N, C-alpha and C positions, 0 to 999 in steps of 0.2 A: 244427501248428508254423507252422502259414499259422494258424489259429484264435487263438495267441496273438500275431502278427501286426497281425490286425484290432485283437487287446485292445488291441494298443499303437497302434495309429493311431488307435482310435476314443480311447484315451484323451487322446493330443496332439490331437488337434481339438478334444475337448473343455475341455482345461486353455486353450486358447488363445481359442475362445470367450468365453472366464469371463477372458481377458486382456482381450480387448477390451470383455469390457458394461464393466468394472471400467477402463479409459479411458472408457470413454464417460463414467462413473460419479462420478468422483475427479479429470478435468482437466478445470481451465477456465483457461480462455484467458487468459493477461496482454498487455496494452498497458502497457508506458516511454513512456507521456507525453513529447515533446522540451521542458524546460520555457521557457516563455516572460514573458517581463520584468508584473509585476505581478499575475498573472493566473496563478490555483490550478488542476490540469487535476483534471478528471477522468475515468479510462479507462474508457474501451467501455462512456460511456454517451454517449447525446445529449439533450438536455433539450425537455420539446414545449410548445407556444405558451402565455403564458398570456395570461388574460380580462383582464390591466391593464394588457396591455404589446405588444409587434406584436415582429416579426422583416422579415430581411429577407437578401437573398443574394448572394455575391458569391463571387469564383474566392478556392481555398480560400487561395492562397501572401499571400493580399492581407487577408483577414478579423481575422484579430492585429490588425496596422499599423490599419487601418479602424477597427477598437472602440476600442484605446489612444487612439485621440484623438478620437471621437466622448465625449461627456462623461454624453449615454442609450444608450451602447452599456454592460451591465453583461455582455455571457458573448458568445465566439464556436465555433464546432465545426471542426472539419479535414476536414469535407464543405461547410467557406465557409458555413453560416447563420450571423448576429449577429439576439441580442434586444436588441433597446428595453428601457426601465425596470424591464421586472419579468422573470424566469424560470421555465415551467414544469419540473411532476415532473422526473422521469431516466425513459429506458424506456434497460433491455440494446441494444447498438450492437458487437460484435465489429471492435476495430482501431478505431473514432473515441474522441478526446478531444474531449472537452470544457469551455471555458476558463472560470471567473469574472475577471469584475474582482475583485480586491484592492482590497475599500477602509478597511481599515487595513496597513497594511505590513505584511512578514512577520516573525516573527521566529521563529524554530525553535527548537523543544520548548512553542511557546503555542501556542494554539486562539484566534485576533481575533475580536472581536465590537464590531459598532459599534456607537455608541448608547443600550450597555451597561451597567451598572453595580453592584455587590451591595450588597444591603439586608439586615442584623445585624438580629438579632430582639431583644428585650429581655434574652431571656433571657442570649443572645450575652453582649450589652453585661454585665450583671450577673457571670453565670463570667467570663465574662475567654478564653471559648474560640476565639473571633477579635477582630480587631483592625484596625484600621487605621494606618499611617505612612506617615506623606510623606515627600517627599525634594525636593531643591531641581532637580534632574527629569524630564524619562522615564526617561532614559538612569540616573540613579544609581539611582530603580526599579530600573529589567527590571535592572542589576550585583547590584542588593542584589538579587533576589526568583533573578537567577541560580544565587547561589553559600550562596542559607539554604534548606536543608530544609523550614523550616517556612512560606513565604510560598509563598501560594498565585497569589498571581495581582497586576499591579500595572494601571498604568493611565498612556493618552498629559497625562494631566497629573501626570502625577507622583506618586500613590499608592501603597504595596502593602498589600495581604491578609495578613494573617500568620494562624497559626496556633499557638496557642505551646507547642502541649501537642504537637504534633505533632514528634516527635522523629531521629525512624527513618525508612529507606526505606517499608518493610515501612506502617507510619504514615501516611506521606503516599501512597503511593499509594492504602491504600483511602480516605484522605478526598479527593484530589483524582479519585477516578474519579465521585463525584456533584456532584464542584466544594461539596464544605464543606458540601452539606443539614447534614447530621445535626451538625455544632458550628449550623447553628444559622445558615447563610447559603445568600441567593435570591440567583436572578441576574433585572433587574429593567430593565426602559427607562428613558433616561435622556433628556431632551429640550438635552443637551448635547450635540458633536459629540463625542466621547470614547471612545479602541477604549479595552477593555476585552483581559486579557490571559489569558488564564488557563491554567495551569500542563496542561498533556497529561502522562496517567496514565501511561500507556507512551511516550517518547516511542521517533517510526517508528524501522528499522536496513532499511540500507537488505541488500536479497537475504534478505526475511525476511518472512512477516506474523506482524502483533504480535497477540496477543492481553491486552487490560485484565484482570484481576482473573478470573484463569485455570489450572492448572498444567497442563503436559500426563500423558495417560496413556498408559506406556508399553509395548507389547507382549511386554513380558517373557518371558514362556511358550516364545516359539519361539529359536531356541537364534543367537547371533549377535548378539540387541540386549538392548537390558539402559538401566538409567537408573544412574548413578551421581552424587555433588558432591563439591564441586569449595569450598575455599574461602570465595570472594567467586564473587557474580555474574562483578565483569571475566575473572576468569581462568577459570570457563563461556563467557564470550563470547569470550575469544579461544582460548580450544583447539577452540572450534565452528564458529570462523570458518575452521583451518589442517586440520585432520581432515572431510574427504571423508565418511567417514561417520558423524560428526556429524550431524546432524536439525532439533536443539533445545536451547534450554537456559533457563533461566529465573530470576529477583533474587534465587530463594535458591540458587543458584548450581547448579544441577542440571543437565546433560544428559542425550541420549537416543542413543543408537546404531540404529539400523534402526529401525522403524516406531513412530511414534503412532497406539496405539488411537484417542484420544480427549481431555478435560474435563474436568476439574472444576472448580469454583466457588471459589474463593479470593481472597475480597478486596482481599488487599493482597500479591498476586501480578503480575509481569507472564512472557509467557512470548512468548517468539518461536522459529518455526515455519521453520525454511527453503524457501524460492522453490522447486522442482525446477529450474527451468530459468532462470540468470540475467536480469537487467531489460535488456533497449539500449532506450537511444532511436529509437522511430521504428519499432519492433519490436512484432508482439502474437507473442508466444510459445506455442505448443501443446505439452503438456507430455505424451508416452505418442505422439504421433500425428506419420504422415509423411504427404506422395504416391506414388500406386498405379505402380508400376514404369515402367509402363506410359508416366506424361509426361515430356518434352519434357529433359532435367535436363543440368549438367553437373559435372565432377567439382574444384572448388579444389586445385589441387596444394598448398597452401602446409598448414603444419602447424599453425602459431598461429590463436589464437584471438582477440588480435587482427588478425588481420591482417583475417582473410577477412571480418570488421567494419565493418572501412576500409573493405574493398572493396565487399559487398554494400551498402551506406551512399549513396557516391559514384558504383555503374557500372550506369546505369538497365536495363543489359536482366538488372539481378539484384533479384528482386523479393522470393524467397525462397530460405531454404537452412537446412541444418542441421547436428546437431552433428558426424554423417560429412563436413563435405566437402560437398551433394551442395547443385546453385546450383541455382534454378528461376524460366523466365521469363515476362513479367510476364501472357502464357496463362495460366500454370498459378497462378498463386495468385490469381486473381480467388477458386477456392474456397479454405474453409480444408480444410490436409491433412486428409484421414478416416482413414488406416491406423491402424488399433490396432500402435504400436511399446514397447512399456515400455521407460521409460531412456532415449527420446528426447527432445531438442526438438528445434523444426522451429520455425524463425525467420520470421515475415510482413510483408513489407512497410507500411506503415501504405496507404493508399489513396492517395492525399493527396502521396507526398511518393514515388512510383512512377511 
């Protein structure tokens, strides 16, 4: 009997160790950067110095306003560093946000490129695989592209790029994924101050990781795990949004219940996989980790998740909290949560907001 208990204890110890290893392997901290008007946010990255530019330091709370007012400032980060003229390469920095000044106004669902334009090959012009269309204004070109599946891009000069042979969403995803290269299109530099807006093949969805040109592989061999199909992508998205057991869906209308095992290439498919922890602006989410029991903490007695988010956002004594409503002070949040806890989400306030 004692030997049997020892075997069970050893089994549990091995299982816990395995869970810890899996958590360290699979869980990637993800910071939800607060929005900054006129800037694109890059989470969990900072920029290195560029040989063509220079940098300067400021109070983190002032860096954004100072960069917005300075015509040669191209970026700033939540550590207070501003970059001028040019930005160097990015390196990982969990909990930091870098903001890149938008050279072109943002347009949802499009990638904006300054001083870029399309160029069509002779074959494209001859066989009509791609064609340019002029509109009376930038707004008219954008509005037309928003509702026309065969429109690949538009410009601030009021032009739109059409792919006449693209008639379905699946065709469009495949075409947009390589910026229309298969249709004889290339993106080239322009001498004019023009903004080119390229349709994103798979628009980002809040709370999901996006995989363009990929389909998910479901671990269907396990009990309670399955891959099924609905009548449309919209139905699959709606189902996944309200069903906590749904982990992924794609533009074919398929959804997954339970773990996603991997991905396979399928050029005309967009796959959306749920992020295990919700994105909370100003916090870094650590999936499957928490702080040691010995760390000083309090318990927040409200049951609403929204209430604890509001409380911790405005309270300087709250620097981290988890899904069990535990709250930790700034001294504890100086370090990342390191104790494996499968299924737990721990949210750590960004250093500049503590």
